[in-house]
N, C-alpha and C positions, 0 to 999 in steps of 0.2 A: 504494500500500500504506500503510495506517495501522498504526502500531506503538504498542503500549501496554505499557510496562514496569512491573513491580510487584515487590514482595518485599523492598524495601530496609527499613532500620531501624537501630536502635541495638543493638550487640552488643559483648560484652566480647572482648578479645584472646583468641585461641584458639578462639573460637566459630565457628559456621557460619550461613550464610544461603543460600537458593536464590532467585535472581532468575528471573523469567519475563518473556517478551516475547510478547504475543499479536498476531498479524497479522490484518488484515482488509482487504477492499476489492479485492484481486486475488489471483490464484493465488500461494500462498506458496512452493510447492516449487521453482520455478526459481531462487530467490534464495539466494545465499550469505548467511549471517547473521553478524553480528559484535557483539561487546561492546567498548565503549570506556569510559573513565572520565576524569573531569576533576576535579582537586582545586583548591581556591581558589588563584588566582595561578599556576596551571600550565596547560600546554597539554593538550589532549585526547590521551590515549594509548591505544594498542591494548591490549586485554586478551586476547581470544580470538575465534576465528572458526571457522565450520563450513561445509563445502561443502553444496550444495543437497540432495544425497542423504544427507549425514551421514557419508560414508565417510572424509572427511579433516577433521581438526581441527588448529587452530593455537593455541598459547598463548604469551603473552609469557613471557620468562624469569623475570620477577618473580613470576609466579603459577603457573608450571609445578609440578605435583605437589600444588598446593593447590586450584586451580580446575579445573573440568571443564565444558566446553560440550557441549550435546546439543540435539537437536531432535526434535520429533514432528510430522511433516508432516500427519498425519491431524487433529491438533489445531491446526495453524497456530501452533505455539508453539516458541520456542527458550528454553533454560534455561541458567543459569550457576550451577552448584553451587559454593559457596565454602566452604572449610574452613580451619582454622588461620589465621583472620583476624588481621591485624596492624593497628596504628594507621595505618600508611602506606597501607593499602588504603582509607582514608576518602576518599570522592569521590562525585560524582554519576555513576551508571552509565547509559550509553546503549546501546540496541540499535539496530542499523542493518541495512539490506538492500541487497545489491549484485547486479547482473547480471554483473559482470566487473571485472577489474583486480586489483591487489594487495589482498588482504584485510587486510593489516597497516596500510594507510594509510587515513585517513578520506575522502580525496577521491573514490575510486571509488564510495562508497556513495550510493545514490540516495534512500533514505528513512531517516529517523531518528525514534526515539521521543522522548518528552518527558523521559526521565531519571528515575531513582529514587535517592534519597539513601541511601548506606551510611555509617554512622559506627561506627568501631571504637574503643572506649575502652580505655585501658591499665590 
C-alpha cells in the first residue's frame, strides 16, 4: 500500500485544517488506519486511528474533542479533521496502515506515508 498524505500548512491558533491520506496499490479496506505526529526533538506519537470499517475510532487524549478521524473506503482515503488548533499541535503528521495489533502504537503499522507538515502559530 502506498500512502500519500496532504493538507498540512500554516494556520493560526484556533484555526482548522483537514488532512487527507490517499491509499493506492492494494485493497484499502482491510487496513486499520492511523495518524501519528512527530515534533522536532520528540518521539512519534499517536494521534488517532480508525478500524477498517470505520465503526471504531480512537483519539489521543491531547486531541480528543478537537480532532476527528474518518475514512471513505470507496475513495481509499482517510481524513483527520483538526479544529481549535494549538501551537503544541505543530508537527509532521503521518498516516499509516495496519492489518492488526495495537492501533495506538507505531510498531504494528505496516505502511507509512511521507508526512505532511502542520504549523500552528500563536
